[in-house]
N, C-alpha and C positions, 0 to 999 in steps of 0.2 A: 903566599903560594909556594909550594915546594916543587921539587923536580918531578915528583910523580904527577902533579897537576899538568906540567908541561908535557910529560910523556902522554898523558891522557888526551891532551889537545892535539898532539902530533898524531896519535893513533886515529883520532876523529878526522883530522885533516887528510890522512892517508886514505881513509874510507871514502871521504868526499871525492878525492881525486880518482879513486877506483870507480866510483859511481859515474863520474864524468867520462871515464874511459869506456864504460860499458854502454853509454848512450849510442843510439843509432843516429849518426849525423845526417843520414838521408831522410829521416822521418821528421817532418816539420812539427809534429805533435810533441816532440821532445824538446822543442825550442824553449818553452817556458821552464821546463825542468832544468835545462842547462843553465839558464839565467839564474834560477834560484840556487842551484848548486854552486855556481861561481860567486854569487853574493855571499853565501854562507862560508865559502872558502876564503874570501877576502876578510870577513869578520874574524875567522879563526886565525888567520895570519896576523892580524892586528893584535889579537889577544896574546898570541905567542910572542910577538915582538915586544909587547909591553912587559911581559913576564921576563923576557931575556934581558931587558934593560936594568933589572935589579942588580945592585952592586954585588959582586962576588958570585954571579951566576955563571954556571958552565953546564954545557950539555953532557949528559952521560954517554957512554959508548952505545947504549941501547938507543938513546935519542938520536945520535949521529947516524946510526943504521937506519932508523925510520926516516930521518931527513933525506938520506941518500936515496932511499926507495921512493920518497915523494918526488925528488928531483928527477929520477929516472922516469917515473910515470908522467910527470909534467912534460918532459922532453918528448915522450911518445905522443902525448895529447897534442902538443904544439905541432909536431910533424903531421898528425892527422888533420888538424885545423888548417895548416898551410896547404896541404894537398887539396882539401875541399875548397879553399879560397882560390887556388890556382885553377881548379876545374870550373868554378863559378865564373872566374874572370875570362877564361877561354870561351865559355858559353855566351857570356855577354858580348864579347868581341865578335863572335860568330853572328849573333843576332844583330848587332849594330852594322856589321858589314853587309848582311843581307838586306837590312833596311835601307842602306845607301843605294844598293843596286835596284831595289824596288822603287825608290824615289826617282831614280834616273829615268825609268820608263813610264812613270805615272805623271810626270810633269806635263802641263798643257803646252802643246806645240803651236807656235804662231809664226807665220812668215809674213813680213810686211811688204816685201818686194818679190815679184815673181812673174811668171808667164802663165797664161791660161790658154790651153789649146782645146778647141771645141771639136770633138770627134764626129759630130753630126753634120758638119759642113761639107 
């Protein structure tokens, strides 16, 4: 494999990362697409890593530019994912807290000792 093969793989990786960036994280229908893209992304990274392990291999300036763009896009994606994770965590916390207060009032009330006052006497 030559440097042009690595360049082609890097370009393909960049396109996958861009496709992930373009997904609507609010749309659950995109979940399967996201998983598929991330799987393909992992495969591409493995292939690039294998090719870069060849003796005397070095990235060209063009490759480095593409790699930097991929890193920048990944950082942007990670920020978006972290924001969605934080929003989901806050929503789950809100739901759990409302569930606690709901359970407080729904519990069965029993009193074993007390007084009975008959108002009809």
